[in-house]
C-alpha angles and dihedrals in degrees: 000000000000121000117253094248090057092051091050090050091050092051092048091049093049090049091052091050091048092049092047091050091048092049102039103030106026091032096226109167094202090060090050090050092051091050090049092053093046092051092043094052101028090242104167091329132070111277106258117164093186092056090044090056092047094051092043090054090048091052090050091048093051092048092049092060116107110262095019113166104254091202089065093047102059106137093011119117116287099358110092128052112243096219121109093196105114091202094055115106116250104242131181111295113277122230106280130195115200114212121187122192113199126208091251091058097256117134132208129197118202090343099312123107109238137175121236095265092050091048091052091048092049092048092046091054094045093048089049089054094042119015088191092063112151120210123205112200119203114185124191110237088245094054112112121247089234092056092050092049091047091054091045091052092047090052092048091050089055091055105265111147102165117072138166130182116219117218117218128206116293 
C-alpha cells in the first residue's frame, strides 16, 4: 500500500497533466487560466511566475480568437463584464488590461513583465485609445499592500477609472 503523501502527489501530478493537455492540446482557456493561477500562487505546483505569465498569455490569446466560447473565458482578459450590477445589460466585452503584481514587486501587464514607467506609458496609450479601459489587478498573496496601492495610484493618474480585483484560489 502506498503512503498517503505519495497518493496526494500522484493526484496532483495527474491533475497538472490533465490541465496541461486541456490548455495546450484542446486549447481550453479556462484550463490555461487555472494553470496560470496555480503557478502564480504555488497552489499544488511549484511557484513559477514565468510559467504563470506564459499560461495567462495563452488563456488571453485563446479567448481573443473569433468565436471563442465565453463560458470558458470567465475571468480571462476581455471576456467578462466587470460590473456586479445584476440589472446592468451585458454588453460586448470592454477593453481590459490585466495587471499582475508579484510577491517580489515585479509587475506584468497582459502577460509581459514591465517596469513602472513602461506600465504607465502602456496605460496612457490604452486610455487614449479607449477611455473606458477596464483594469483587472491580480496581486500575489505575498505582494505588499503598499505596492498594490502604488500601482493603483499610478493607474488612476493615467486616467483609469474602472478597476476590478481578481481573487485567486485560496
